[in-house]
C-alpha positions as a printed NumPy array, in Angstrom:
array([[  0.   ,   0.   ,   0.   ],
       [  1.554,   3.307,  -1.083],
       [  0.476,   5.169,   2.022],
       [  2.192,   2.776,   4.402],
       [  5.859,   3.834,   4.398],
       [  7.831,   1.855,   1.829],
       [ 11.493,   1.347,   0.956],
       [ 12.771,   3.2  ,   3.999],
       [ 16.516,   2.691,   4.386],
       [ 17.722,   2.007,   7.956],
       [ 14.777,   3.633,   9.731],
       [ 15.294,   4.6  ,  13.355],
       [ 13.48 ,   2.882,  16.201],
       [ 11.422,   6.047,  16.652],
       [ 10.361,   6.006,  12.995],
       [  9.414,   2.345,  13.134],
       [  7.43 ,   2.874,  16.335],
       [  5.558,   5.795,  14.734],
       [  4.812,   3.662,  11.673],
       [  3.466,   0.768,  13.739],
       [  1.362,   3.132,  15.829],
       [  0.013,   4.79 ,  12.685],
       [ -0.978,   1.476,  11.131],
       [ -2.682,   0.277,  14.304],
       [ -4.623,   3.527,  14.713],
       [ -5.914,   3.335,  11.133],
       [ -7.107,  -0.226,  11.691],
       [ -8.975,   0.839,  14.858],
       [-10.62 ,   3.775,  13.081],
       [-11.595,   1.66 ,  10.054],
       [-13.139,  -0.983,  12.298],
       [-15.124,   1.675,  14.199],
       [-16.335,   3.199,  10.915],
       [-17.489,  -0.149,   9.558],
       [-19.367,  -0.961,  12.758],
       [-21.253,   2.343,  12.531],
       [-21.778,   2.594,   8.762],
       [-25.543,   3.109,   8.96 ],
       [-25.317,   5.842,  11.608],
       [-22.519,   7.589,   9.707],
       [-24.453,   7.414,   6.429],
       [-27.549,   8.978,   7.984],
       [-25.485,  11.642,   9.767],
       [-23.489,  12.539,   6.651],
       [-26.603,  12.627,   4.475],
       [-28.358,  15.036,   6.832],
       [-25.387,  17.429,   6.926],
       [-25.037,  17.23 ,   3.141],
       [-28.752,  18.007,   2.77 ],
       [-28.613,  21.065,   5.037],
       [-25.277,  22.383,   3.715],
       [-24.29 ,  20.606,   0.476],
       [-20.547,  20.188,  -0.021],
       [-18.949,  22.023,  -2.966],
       [-19.004,  20.822,  -6.563],
       [-15.4  ,  19.732,  -6.084],
       [-12.536,  20.269,  -3.665],
       [ -9.207,  18.796,  -2.664],
       [ -8.066,  18.111,   0.892],
       [ -4.481,  17.898,   2.158],
       [ -4.275,  15.334,   4.96 ],
       [ -1.688,  14.69 ,   7.666],
       [ -1.386,  11.271,   9.32 ],
       [  0.789,  11.697,  12.415],
       [  0.308,   8.154,  13.676],
       [ -1.585,   9.455,  16.704],
       [ -4.123,  11.607,  14.822],
       [ -5.33 ,  12.095,  11.241],
       [ -6.569,  15.526,  10.166],
       [ -6.875,  17.861,   7.174],
       [ -4.365,  20.697,   7.093],
       [ -5.8  ,  22.496,   4.049],
       [ -8.939,  22.476,   1.906],
       [ -8.949,  23.859,  -1.635],
       [-12.268,  24.928,  -3.129],
       [-10.888,  25.314,  -6.679],
       [ -8.508,  22.344,  -6.922],
       [ -5.678,  22.145,  -9.426],
       [ -3.702,  18.967,  -9.903],
       [ -6.077,  16.732, -11.844],
       [ -3.029,  15.759, -13.901],
       [ -1.584,  14.046, -10.811],
       [ -4.559,  11.742, -10.243],
       [ -4.082,   8.061, -11.041],
       [ -5.299,   7.152, -14.572],
       [ -7.542,   4.401, -13.156],
       [ -9.298,   6.958, -10.966],
       [ -9.627,   9.445, -13.826],
       [-11.398,   6.771, -15.856],
       [-13.912,   6.265, -13.038],
       [-14.327,   9.983, -12.203],
       [-16.695,  11.046, -15.038],
       [-19.538,   9.037, -13.484],
       [-19.036,  10.882, -10.175],
       [-18.926,  14.233, -11.963],
       [-22.147,  13.539, -13.86 ],
       [-23.837,  12.403, -10.643],
       [-22.725,  15.591,  -8.891],
       [-24.001,  17.779, -11.747],
       [-27.367,  15.982, -11.664],
       [-27.648,  16.406,  -7.876],
       [-26.931,  20.149,  -8.055],
       [-29.336,  20.631, -10.98 ],
       [-32.079,  18.889,  -9.022],
       [-31.345,  20.99 ,  -5.934],
       [-31.497,  24.203,  -7.983],
       [-34.633,  23.121,  -9.844],
       [-32.859,  23.358, -13.2  ],
       [-32.421,  21.112, -16.205],
       [-29.221,  19.139, -16.597],
       [-26.707,  21.439, -18.345],
       [-25.381,  20.535, -21.778],
       [-22.479,  23.002, -21.932],
       [-19.915,  23.811, -19.237],
       [-17.268,  26.54 , -19.427],
       [-14.158,  26.268, -17.243],
       [-12.763,  29.598, -16.017],
       [ -9.148,  29.001, -14.935],
       [ -6.355,  30.988, -13.346],
       [ -5.372,  33.759, -15.745],
       [ -1.72 ,  32.906, -16.147],
       [  0.466,  30.734, -18.368],
       [  3.704,  30.677, -16.375],
       [  2.902,  27.354, -14.68 ],
       [  2.754,  24.814, -17.486],
       [  1.754,  22.058, -15.063],
       [ -1.326,  24.072, -14.166],
       [ -2.238,  23.956, -17.845],
       [ -1.691,  20.197, -17.705],
       [ -4.28 ,  20.152, -14.91 ],
       [ -6.707,  22.062, -17.163],
       [ -6.322,  19.501, -19.936],
       [ -7.319,  16.637, -17.639],
       [-10.17 ,  18.582, -16.027],
       [-11.582,  19.442, -19.452],
       [-11.24 ,  15.819, -20.539],
       [-13.052,  14.647, -17.416],
       [-16.022,  16.973, -18.078],
       [-16.28 ,  15.892, -21.697],
       [-16.105,  12.201, -20.799],
       [-18.994,  12.821, -18.388],
       [-21.109,  13.709, -21.431],
       [-20.967,  17.525, -21.494],
       [-19.666,  19.987, -24.064],
       [-16.816,  21.883, -22.464],
       [-14.464,  24.742, -23.305],
       [-11.96 ,  26.9  , -21.415],
       [-12.667,  30.607, -21.022],
       [-10.174,  33.359, -20.255],
       [-10.813,  35.848, -17.467],
       [ -8.273,  38.651, -17.191],
       [ -5.559,  40.318, -19.273],
       [ -3.948,  38.371, -22.109],
       [ -0.207,  37.788, -21.645],
       [  1.836,  39.653, -24.236],
       [  3.019,  37.52 , -27.117],
       [  0.462,  34.737, -26.625],
       [ -0.398,  33.214, -30.027],
       [ -4.018,  33.309, -31.212],
       [ -6.126,  30.548, -32.709],
       [ -9.68 ,  30.104, -33.992],
       [-12.404,  32.393, -32.581],
       [ -9.735,  34.62 , -31.073],
       [ -8.659,  31.88 , -28.683],
       [ -5.376,  31.9  , -26.795],
       [ -3.242,  29.012, -28.07 ],
       [ -1.634,  27.634, -24.91 ],
       [  0.467,  24.527, -24.41 ],
       [  0.896,  22.403, -21.27 ],
       [  4.091,  20.956, -19.804],
       [  3.755,  17.837, -21.984],
       [  2.768,  19.855, -25.073],
       [ -0.966,  19.279, -24.825],
       [ -2.811,  22.149, -26.587],
       [ -5.227,  24.284, -24.576],
       [ -7.468,  26.758, -26.423],
       [ -8.783,  29.437, -24.055],
       [-11.605,  31.598, -25.41 ],
       [-11.924,  35.264, -24.33 ],
       [-15.136,  35.837, -22.383],
       [-17.715,  38.571, -22.698],
       [-20.875,  39.355, -20.734],
       [-23.928,  40.633, -22.573],
       [-26.477,  43.198, -21.302],
       [-28.74 ,  40.393, -20.049],
       [-25.908,  38.889, -17.977],
       [-25.248,  36.038, -20.375],
       [-21.572,  35.065, -20.32 ],
       [-20.131,  33.615, -23.52 ],
       [-16.675,  32.678, -24.75 ],
       [-15.876,  32.894, -28.449],
       [-19.5  ,  32.13 , -29.327],
       [-19.685,  29.261, -26.831],
       [-22.636,  29.972, -24.508],
       [-22.411,  27.71 , -21.441],
       [-25.285,  26.584, -19.259],
       [-22.97 ,  26.384, -16.257],
       [-19.592,  27.889, -15.406],
       [-16.999,  25.887, -13.455],
       [-14.382,  27.967, -11.664],
       [-10.8  ,  26.771, -11.323],
       [ -9.607,  30.147, -10.087],
       [ -9.393,  31.136,  -6.407],
       [ -9.273,  34.889,  -7.197],
       [ -6.579,  35.517,  -4.589],
       [ -5.965,  38.89 ,  -6.167],
       [ -9.398,  40.242,  -5.318],
       [-13.146,  39.903,  -5.676],
       [-14.253,  39.506,  -9.341],
       [-17.228,  41.897,  -9.33 ],
       [-17.755,  41.345, -13.06 ],
       [-19.062,  37.852, -12.316],
       [-21.813,  39.226, -10.036],
       [-23.841,  40.128, -13.122],
       [-23.623,  36.669, -14.745],
       [-26.973,  34.869, -14.915],
       [-25.616,  31.338, -15.451],
       [-24.848,  28.996, -12.561],
       [-21.268,  29.501, -11.28 ],
       [-19.711,  26.618,  -9.346],
       [-18.067,  26.824,  -6.896],
       [-19.24 ,  30.359,  -6.227],
       [-16.75 ,  33.167,  -6.862],
       [-17.893,  34.721,  -3.575],
       [-15.741,  32.296,  -1.55 ],
       [-12.359,  32.818,  -3.17 ],
       [ -9.35 ,  33.673,  -1.022],
       [-10.363,  37.337,  -1.259],
       [-13.036,  36.418,   1.339],
       [-12.471,  32.898,   2.625],
       [-10.546,  32.199,   5.856],
       [ -8.83 ,  28.957,   6.793],
       [ -9.763,  29.575,  10.439],
       [-13.483,  29.53 ,   9.55 ],
       [-13.071,  26.23 ,   7.729],
       [-11.386,  24.624,  10.729],
       [-14.083,  25.891,  13.107],
       [-16.686,  24.039,  11.028],
       [-14.411,  21.048,  10.55 ],
       [-13.655,  20.6  ,  14.262],
       [-17.364,  20.65 ,  15.152],
       [-18.06 ,  17.962,  12.552],
       [-15.055,  15.946,  13.721],
       [-16.409,  15.968,  17.293],
       [-19.751,  14.636,  16.055],
       [-18.032,  12.035,  13.861],
       [-15.871,  10.829,  16.754],
       [-18.935,  10.564,  18.989],
       [-20.719,   8.346,  16.455],
       [-17.825,   5.903,  16.116],
       [-16.932,   6.013,  19.83 ],
       [-13.402,   7.452,  19.598],
       [-11.542,  10.352,  21.195],
       [-12.316,  13.548,  19.195],
       [ -8.679,  14.627,  19.659],
       [ -7.755,  11.966,  17.084],
       [ -9.532,  13.961,  14.353],
       [ -9.448,  17.608,  15.491],
       [ -6.749,  20.221,  14.939],
       [ -6.249,  23.028,  17.475],
       [ -6.443,  26.369,  15.638],
       [ -6.695,  30.056,  16.526],
       [ -7.171,  33.11 ,  14.311],
       [ -5.056,  36.201,  14.919],
       [ -6.128,  39.388,  13.179],
       [ -5.114,  42.038,  12.248],
       [ -1.445,  41.325,  11.658],
       [  1.302,  42.975,   9.662],
       [  4.639,  41.269,  10.232],
       [  6.545,  43.912,   8.295],
       [  5.247,  46.653,  10.597],
       [  5.217,  44.515,  13.749],
       [  1.42 ,  44.696,  14.127],
       [ -0.151,  41.743,  15.94 ],
       [  3.184,  39.93 ,  16.436],
       [  2.797,  39.729,  20.228],
       [ -0.715,  38.292,  19.813],
       [  0.63 ,  35.644,  17.397],
       [  3.364,  34.724,  19.881],
       [  0.817,  34.39 ,  22.695],
       [ -1.381,  32.194,  20.503],
       [  1.609,  29.979,  19.674],
       [  2.352,  29.485,  23.369],
       [ -1.301,  28.663,  24.168],
       [ -1.486,  25.997,  21.491],
       [  1.893,  24.546,  22.482],
       [  0.697,  24.354,  26.088],
       [ -2.528,  22.55 ,  25.132],
       [ -0.669,  20.208,  22.785],
       [  1.891,  19.377,  25.483],
       [ -0.926,  18.446,  27.876],
       [ -2.535,  16.275,  25.176],
       [  0.801,  14.559,  24.47 ],
       [  1.258,  13.761,  28.153],
       [ -2.312,  12.429,  28.357],
       [ -1.798,  10.227,  25.297],
       [  1.777,   9.19 ,  26.173],
       [  3.327,  10.793,  23.082],
       [  7.029,  11.504,  23.492],
       [  7.438,  13.982,  20.597],
       [  7.986,  17.707,  21.116],
       [  5.08 ,  19.827,  19.862],
       [  5.408,  22.548,  17.236],
       [  3.078,  25.045,  15.583],
       [  2.294,  26.224,  12.053],
       [  1.575,  29.91 ,  11.486],
       [ -0.264,  30.238,   8.159],
       [ -1.657,  32.979,   5.99 ],
       [ -5.371,  32.809,   6.81 ],
       [ -6.437,  33.562,   3.238],
       [ -3.981,  31.918,   0.915],
       [ -2.814,  28.927,  -1.026],
       [  0.232,  27.494,  -2.846],
       [  1.968,  27.058,   0.526],
       [  2.894,  30.758,   0.58 ],
       [  3.031,  32.565,   3.933],
       [  3.646,  29.542,   6.171],
       [  6.212,  29.087,   8.936],
       [  6.987,  26.486,  11.594],
       [  7.769,  27.64 ,  15.144],
       [  8.431,  25.884,  18.448],
       [  7.915,  28.795,  20.829],
       [  6.267,  32.176,  20.971],
       [  9.728,  33.671,  21.415],
       [ 10.635,  32.562,  17.878],
       [  7.834,  34.76 ,  16.544],
       [  9.014,  37.767,  18.55 ],
       [ 12.612,  37.254,  17.398],
       [ 12.071,  36.467,  13.703],
       [ 14.503,  38.069,  11.291],
       [ 13.789,  40.439,   8.444],
       [ 13.785,  37.651,   5.846],
       [ 11.087,  35.718,   7.715],
       [  9.045,  38.883,   8.258],
       [  9.127,  39.546,   4.51 ],
       [  8.114,  35.94 ,   3.79 ],
       [  5.142,  36.271,   6.153],
       [  4.068,  39.676,   4.849],
       [  2.663,  38.755,   1.421],
       [  0.791,  35.787,  -0.017],
       [ -0.16 ,  34.689,  -3.526],
       [ -0.327,  37.528,  -6.086],
       [  1.624,  39.648,  -3.585],
       [ -1.494,  40.214,  -1.527],
       [ -0.755,  41.616,   1.949],
       [ -1.185,  39.068,   4.741],
       [ -3.545,  40.666,   7.266],
       [ -4.678,  37.613,   9.23 ],
       [ -3.096,  34.299,  10.221],
       [ -4.261,  30.991,  11.603],
       [ -2.033,  29.583,  14.337],
       [ -2.359,  25.831,  14.246],
       [ -1.192,  22.749,  16.083],
       [  1.656,  21.232,  14.088],
       [  0.88 ,  17.779,  12.718],
       [  3.968,  15.798,  11.644],
       [  3.599,  13.119,   9.001],
       [  4.323,   9.455,   9.763],
       [  4.019,   8.674,   6.048],
       [  7.311,   8.148,   4.232],
       [  7.874,   7.173,   0.616],
       [ 11.443,   6.334,  -0.39 ],
       [ 12.613,   8.021,   2.816],
       [ 10.767,  11.244,   1.917],
       [  8.075,  12.845,   4.063],
       [  4.713,  12.484,   2.297],
       [  1.089,  13.513,   2.696],
       [ -2.026,  12.326,   0.836],
       [ -4.105,  14.826,  -1.135],
       [ -7.677,  13.622,  -1.678],
       [-10.038,  14.875,  -4.415],
       [-13.81 ,  14.913,  -3.984],
       [-16.895,  15.802,  -5.976],
       [-19.571,  16.498,  -3.421],
       [-19.124,  13.671,  -0.912],
       [-17.76 ,  11.239,  -3.512],
       [-14.034,  10.586,  -3.445],
       [-12.626,  10.46 ,  -6.953],
       [ -8.889,  10.027,  -6.417],
       [ -5.794,  11.799,  -5.229],
       [ -2.026,  11.669,  -5.049],
       [  0.867,  11.73 ,  -2.614],
       [  2.794,  14.981,  -2.169],
       [  6.393,  14.348,  -1.194],
       [  9.23 ,  16.847,  -0.917],
       [ 12.927,  16.322,  -1.554],
       [ 13.917,  19.292,   0.607],
       [ 11.563,  19.084,   3.601],
       [ 11.124,  16.854,   6.658],
       [  8.215,  15.295,   8.511],
       [  7.396,  18.513,  10.427],
       [  7.67 ,  20.903,   7.495],
       [  5.259,  22.401,   4.996],
       [  5.501,  20.02 ,   2.01 ],
       [  3.612,  22.341,  -0.366],
       [  6.774,  24.238,  -1.241],
       [  9.841,  24.174,  -3.474],
       [ 11.089,  20.611,  -3.926],
       [  7.666,  18.952,  -3.909],
       [  7.141,  15.848,  -6.02 ],
       [  3.837,  14.113,  -6.798],
       [  3.378,  10.344,  -6.637],
       [  0.405,   8.605,  -8.221],
       [ -2.032,   7.121,  -5.714],
       [ -4.719,   4.828,  -7.144],
       [ -7.924,   4.746,  -5.116],
       [-10.561,   3.522,  -7.562],
       [-12.326,   1.544,  -4.85 ],
       [-13.035,   4.623,  -2.695],
       [-16.548,   4.724,  -4.162],
       [-17.747,   1.663,  -2.253],
       [-18.556,   3.669,   0.868],
       [-19.498,   7.052,  -0.572],
       [-21.703,   6.3  ,  -3.565],
       [-23.965,   3.558,  -2.31 ],
       [-26.171,   3.437,   0.729],
       [-24.686,   0.837,   3.122],
       [-26.331,  -2.477,   3.862],
       [-28.158,  -2.816,   7.152],
       [-25.505,  -5.255,   8.336],
       [-21.982,  -3.849,   7.986],
       [-19.287,  -6.03 ,   6.5  ],
       [-16.608,  -7.503,   8.717],
       [-13.439,  -5.413,   8.867],
       [-10.886,  -6.373,   6.217],
       [ -7.382,  -5.155,   5.374],
       [ -8.185,  -3.719,   1.936],
       [-10.464,  -0.753,   2.749],
       [ -8.557,   0.526,   5.8  ],
       [ -6.903,   3.52 ,   4.145],
       [ -9.906,   4.271,   1.962],
       [-12.266,   4.29 ,   4.944],
       [ -9.991,   6.374,   7.154],
       [ -8.538,   8.951,   4.763],
       [-11.797,   9.069,   2.824],
       [-13.864,   9.742,   5.94 ],
       [-11.581,  12.537,   7.203],
       [-11.441,  14.171,   3.755],
       [-15.233,  13.98 ,   3.553],
       [-15.519,  15.817,   6.885],
       [-13.475,  18.627,   5.359],
       [-15.751,  18.71 ,   2.288],
       [-18.809,  18.911,   4.549],
       [-17.138,  21.745,   6.488],
       [-16.617,  23.616,   3.206],
       [-20.339,  23.12 ,   2.581],
       [-20.986,  24.929,   5.876],
       [-18.856,  27.837,   4.625],
       [-20.91 ,  28.017,   1.427],
       [-24.193,  27.779,   3.327],
       [-23.197,  30.739,   5.492],
       [-22.911,  32.801,   2.282],
       [-26.234,  31.523,   0.989],
       [-24.521,  30.435,  -2.234],
       [-24.641,  27.056,  -4.059],
       [-21.405,  25.09 ,  -4.126]])
């Protein structure tokens, strides 16, 4: 199994102990999930009815051996090119099912045409690779699909038919992006292609796209919850409440699934604003984590992540082991923590319990990234990093993606369980555990959307 550490050369006793503990914990969780399948199904279905999860999302997980939690949730996921080919072949059915469910919920007909609005840049050729596979997935689900272009056109970009931008991915796959326009009635079109629905693959970190407010077509996920508005701290508030309920249903300690988080705002590291409050928050979380470690007989030393509260791409993240480190950070670190993606000023941070990873692949620290459509898991990959360790942020320079095939994830999410649960077996352990935790994060994102009164 890829997620159980493999090919580790001369591992230390501590590493081996962490691995054994991690494997045993996953077996206990999987057994508890299987014994309570009916209760979990009913509970999940009710939450999904009241606050439907987003059209799609991806969830970064951390398996520390003593707890398993999400550390990030992306509402506009990129990286479809990293999903296992077997899973991509199975994903169109999940996408079509999700489209049908949303159409029914909105009281609309099933759409025939879908326009993808991506990030407006061409510098990352692997992002364009992601677009190719996302477009292919939509088309294989039975819909007409094109890529639109929102934003300025990079100078020197060649043009194709219908004024399209002729782009090329990292492996030379052609992408034709059509310039969009919005008519007086609010109808958005792209090079004559008039979509029924619009699928966003753009987090709008640079600011709120007011132009899209006038569009009459369905926009999924809503542009109102990009990183111009969304806060990681809000997501984790919803997630932790759901994790407590989940743990209660399966009869386990909620600490196993929750992640201690605090928001600190306003901050400006360059000007020194809010730095003392961040340091105090770090010390509070370290104190609570130390108590939890003593209670659970964990010998590791705790640490804390300080993260940009409204950002992605792993920008604006640092690891600290005391509040004093925050007060004493150098100019280089202050600059790093001052701006996020698109050079947007960091004005709020989430201070979060540090979760190390017990997952190693070829001696490299690794973390699973799980992709969902609604509550259905469609695949994922392993993020490893050649330059980072088990306590570091792996979403940074040096990261490498490993294929992770999970075609059998559907067995728990797509079909209502039998009255009598199956006996625990070895095969579904990782799927049940990682799938269930990722699904909690998707449901939490649904709570964020519901608070805005917008469809996902």
